[in-house]
Residue, then its C-alpha position, 0 to 999 in steps of 0.5 A: m854862886i852859879q858855878l859853885t851850885a852847878a858843881a855841887a849839883f853835878f857832884v851829888m848827881i853822879h854819886l846819888l843818881i848814877s852810882g847809888t841807883s840801879v842806873r849804875d847796874g844798867v850802865v855796868r851791864r852795857i859797858g862792863e865793870g872796868p870801863y864804868m869804874a874808870l869813867f865814874s872815877l874820871l867824872s868824880v875827879a873832874g866834879l870834885t876839882w870843879m867844885i873846889m875851883a868854884y869855891g875858891q873863886a866864890r869865897g871872894e865874891v861880894w854876894n858871899t854873905v857871912y852868917w856867923g862868926v867863929g869863937p874860941a869854943t867853936r875853934h876847939t870844937q873843930i879841932l876835936l872833930q877833925l881828930i875823930a874825923v881823921f881817925f875814922i877816915v885813915i883807919g876806915l880806908t886801911t881796914p878791909n871792908p866789903t862796903s869798899v870798891k872791889q872788897e866784896g871778898v871780905l865777906e868770905r872771911e870768918d873775921a869780916v867784922k873786925g876793928m873799926l867795922r864793929i863801930t860802923r860799916h862806913p867808917f870812911l863816909w862818917g869821917v867825911a861827915l864829921w870833917a865837913s861838919g867841923h868845917l861848917i861850924v867854923n865857916g859861916d859864909r854862903a860858899s862854905m855852906t854850899l861846899f861843905g854842906t854838899l859834902l856832908v849830905l853826900a857822905l850821909a846819904g852815901t851810907t844808905s846808898i852803898d847799903a842798897k847797892r851792896r844788898r842788890a849785888l850780894g843778897d843774903r851774904w850782905e844781909a848777914f854782914a849788915q845784921q852784925t854791923s851798924n851804919i850809925p857809929f856805935a849802934a850795933i855795940l849799943a844794941q849788943r850785936q857787937s862788942l868794942k875791941l879797940g885792939e883789933i883796929g891795929l896800933w899802926r892804923a891809929l899812929a898813921a891817923l895821928a900822923v895825918y892829923v898832926g900833919l894837916l894841923l901844922g900844914h893847913p896854912y901852907m896847903f889851904g892859906v888858913a891856920a887850923l890852930p887857934 
């Protein structure tokens, strides 16, 4: 448990206490944007790898208490959550978005708020949050709670962290974009600041997301050793 906890703490620290604060700004001023991004990417990959390896080891330990079981209802809920999560993740990653790395130039476009961004300006992170939530409900052991709970908290906190970072860097340009969008999915639409236009998302993005989802469902036993389907 010590290894998994340490790995989770490290992963959270580099994202929320460095990347998500003014510490990042100071480091960038000292070493430059390029070297910072390379170093941060290296630390992120190392931290995620450490956490996954520690999780794999922790699942077989005697202390890994299971707090709840899995029934048909939770399995079917998980399958639905993963479908929504994969759509948010894949469509989010393929949609130009000023919240993404090196895509601040999207703010200069007249159609900066388009497709999935009408639903939320952080589709990828909300997809990760849904993915982690789904895995939590079907994995009630301590190790899984640490891994997926960490990723859930980090994804949700990351939305506000990125907003603050973009606000510091982009000022009024960011404010104009933020006022037209929402962090929480569908909040801007419910507030009538936006309208839902599913056609803007693009059929190819939806089909790509569906293909990834089916691939994960069928390949889950081979990739992770656990069947995703009931």
